[in-house]
N, C-alpha and C positions, 0 to 999 in steps of 0.2 A: 441233383447235384449242382445244377446251374445256380440255384438260389443260394447255395452255401458259398459260392464264389462271389456273390454280390454283397453279402453281409460285411465282410471286411472293408470293401470299398465304401459302403454307406457309412460305416463307423468312422472311417478316416475323413469322409466329407463332413460328417457332423462334428468331429473334433476340430477340423479346420474352421468351420463356421463358428464354433465356440471361441476358438482362438482369435478369429477376426473380430467378433463382438467384444471380447475382452480388450483387444488392442484399441478399438474405437472408443470404448469406455474410458480407457486410460488417457487417450488423446483429449477427449472432452473434459475429463477431470483436470488435466494439465492446463487446458485453456481457461477453466474457471480459476485455477490457482493464479495464472498469469494476470488475468483480468483484475483480480482482487489485489495482487501484489503491486500492480501499477499505480494504485492509489498512493503509495508511498512516493512515487515520482511526482504525482500531481501536487501532493502536500509540499514537497521540497521546492518544486518549480514556482508554484504560486506564492509561497512564502518569500522567495527571493524577489519575485516581481513586486510584491507588497512593499518590501524594503526599498527597492529601487524607486518606487513611486513616492515613498515618504522622503527619501533623500532628494528627489527632484522637486519636491514641494507639492505633490499631488495630495488629494484628499479622499481617495477611494481605496478599498482593499477587497481582496477575495476572501470569502468566508471559509474556504477550504484551508487557507494558510494557517500557520501556527500563531497562537496567542503570544508565545514567548518571544517570537521575533518582533511582534508589535511592542512589547515591553522594551526590548533592546533598541528598537527604532526611537522610542520616546526618550530613552536615556541618552542615546547618541545625539539627538537634537539639542539637548542641553549642553553638550560638550563643545559643539561647533564643528568646524571643518575637519578636525582630527577625528571627531566622533563618526563622521561619515565613513571614513576608512575602517575604523574599528567595527562599525555597524556591518559593513560588507564582509569583513573577515569573520566575525562571530556568527552572523547569520548564514554565511557560506558554510561554516563548519557544521552548524545545526542542520542545514539543508543537506549537506553531504552525508550526515548520519542517516537521514531518512532515505537518501539514495542507496546507501549500503543496505538498509533494511529491504528496500525494493529489490535490489540485486539478489540478495539471498532468498527472499521470499519467492521470487520467480522460480528459483531452483527447488521450491517446496521445502525449504528449511523452516521447520516449525518454530524454532527459537526466534527467528527474525520476525515472524508474525506476532508472537507473544510479546517480545520486548517492544516492538514498534507500536503495537496496540496499547501497551501499558503507558508508554511515553505520550502517545496521542490522547489517551484518556486523561492523564495528568494535565496536559495542555488544555483539554476541554474544561477541566475543573478550574483552571486559571481564568478561563472565559466566564465561568459562572460567577467568580468573585468580582468581575468588572461588569457583570450584568449584560453581557453580549449574548442574548438568548438565541439570536439567529445563528451565530457562530457555534453555540453549544448544540443546537439542533442539527446543524450540518456535520459537526464532529460526530454526533451520535449516528447519523446516517453512514458516514464514512467508516466508522468503527464496525457497524453492522456489515457493510460490504466487505471489509477486510476479514472479519470473523468468518464469513461464509467461505472465503478462500482457505482460511485456516482449517475449517472443518473438512474440506475436501482434501487438503494436503495431509491431514492425519490419516486418511484412508489410503493414500498412495504408498506403494512399497518404496522403501529407501534403498 
């Protein structure tokens, strides 16, 4: 009879262990999603730094940044001082869009991953057209990193 009293306790301990493992798995998955989603913040931030460098007369850029902001920078240079203000406004808007993707992607919103990856892919194709192969390679790496987070986000319950 004593052994019959132990069985429910063992079953509840096993159930608790399973629940703990599932909770840990969900936390690890959420961490992977956050890590991948933060690439959108890096894209936005480094694109803005690239624009500020161009406005201040510098000659370097981060490869993580957006190609479209480089096009806007080049067009703004032609306009003159008013172009600098427009450059910051337009590139700020573009960067803000990527910040929004990051914000929603951190919350495991699959649409944010998909739309953000699509826009970043098109931006990478723009770099192909200007033969910036280092930028294209880095875009491919970042897209892969973001995609990994998307695949984990698909497995999380909503």
